[in-house]
C-alpha positions as CSV (number, residue, x, y, z in Angstrom):
1,M,0.0,0.0,0.0
2,E,1.4,3.4,-1.0
3,D,1.9,5.9,1.9
4,V,0.1,9.1,1.3
5,M,1.8,12.4,2.0
6,R,0.2,14.6,4.7
7,Y,0.6,18.4,4.8
8,M,0.0,20.2,8.0
9,K,0.6,23.6,9.7
10,A,0.8,23.7,13.5
11,R,1.0,26.6,15.9
12,V,2.7,26.0,19.2
13,T,2.1,28.3,22.2
14,G,3.8,28.6,25.5
15,D,7.4,29.4,26.4
16,V,8.7,28.3,23.0
17,Q,10.9,31.2,21.8
18,G,14.4,31.7,22.9
19,V,14.7,28.1,24.2
20,G,16.0,26.3,21.1
21,F,12.5,25.1,20.1
22,R,12.9,25.8,16.3
23,Y,16.3,24.1,16.1
24,A,15.1,21.0,18.1
25,T,12.0,20.9,15.9
26,A,14.2,20.9,12.8
27,Q,16.4,18.1,14.2
28,R,13.4,16.0,15.1
29,A,11.8,16.6,11.7
30,R,14.9,15.6,9.9
31,Q,15.1,12.4,11.9
32,L,11.5,11.6,10.8
33,G,12.2,12.6,7.2
34,I,9.8,15.5,7.3
35,S,10.2,18.6,5.1
36,G,8.9,22.0,6.0
37,Y,9.8,24.8,8.3
38,A,9.7,26.3,11.9
39,R,9.5,30.0,12.4
40,N,8.9,32.4,15.3
41,C,5.7,34.4,15.2
42,D,5.1,38.0,16.5
43,D,2.7,36.7,19.2
44,G,5.4,34.6,20.8
45,S,4.3,31.3,19.3
46,V,6.1,29.1,16.8
47,E,4.6,28.0,13.5
48,V,5.6,24.7,12.0
49,G,4.8,23.6,8.5
50,M,5.4,20.0,7.7
51,A,5.0,17.4,4.9
52,G,5.6,13.7,5.3
53,S,3.9,10.4,5.7
54,H,0.8,10.2,7.8
55,D,2.7,8.3,10.6
56,D,5.7,10.6,10.5
57,V,3.6,13.8,10.7
58,A,1.6,12.3,13.5
59,A,4.8,11.5,15.4
60,M,6.0,15.1,14.8
61,I,2.8,16.5,16.2
62,D,3.1,14.3,19.2
63,W,6.7,15.5,19.7
64,L,5.5,19.2,19.4
65,Q,3.3,18.6,22.5
66,T,6.3,18.7,24.7
67,G,9.2,19.9,22.5
68,P,12.7,20.2,23.9
69,P,13.5,20.2,27.6
70,A,13.9,24.0,27.9
71,A,10.5,24.7,26.4
72,R,7.1,24.8,28.1
73,V,4.3,24.0,25.6
74,D,0.8,25.2,26.5
75,Q,-1.0,24.2,23.3
76,V,-0.5,22.8,19.8
77,T,-3.2,23.5,17.2
78,G,-3.0,22.2,13.7
79,E,-4.7,22.3,10.4
80,R,-4.3,20.5,7.1
81,I,-2.9,22.6,4.3
82,A,-2.6,22.3,0.5
83,P,0.3,20.3,-0.8
84,Q,3.6,22.2,-0.7
85,S,7.0,21.6,-2.4
86,W,9.3,22.2,0.5
87,S,12.9,20.9,0.2
88,G,14.4,19.8,3.5
89,F,13.4,21.4,6.8
90,Q,14.3,25.0,7.4
91,T,14.2,27.4,10.4
92,A,13.4,31.1,10.0
């Protein structure tokens, strides 16, 4: 059975800026083979765009619930998005 790509955008709120969240997110995404991005938002949250297999994206969303040790995640919200053509995983 062919694995279908899943495209998601997540918003992570809490103490997630200035604690290495984006870089740890990129490392985890690369381990899972996910492409996309992580970037800081003006409201103090982090936005994560991701594309990968259903299982890998689900694992990434699970990881975002806690993030790296220095972070405090209050909430993760996500939505499906249109297919994207990201190459690798970038931080901005």
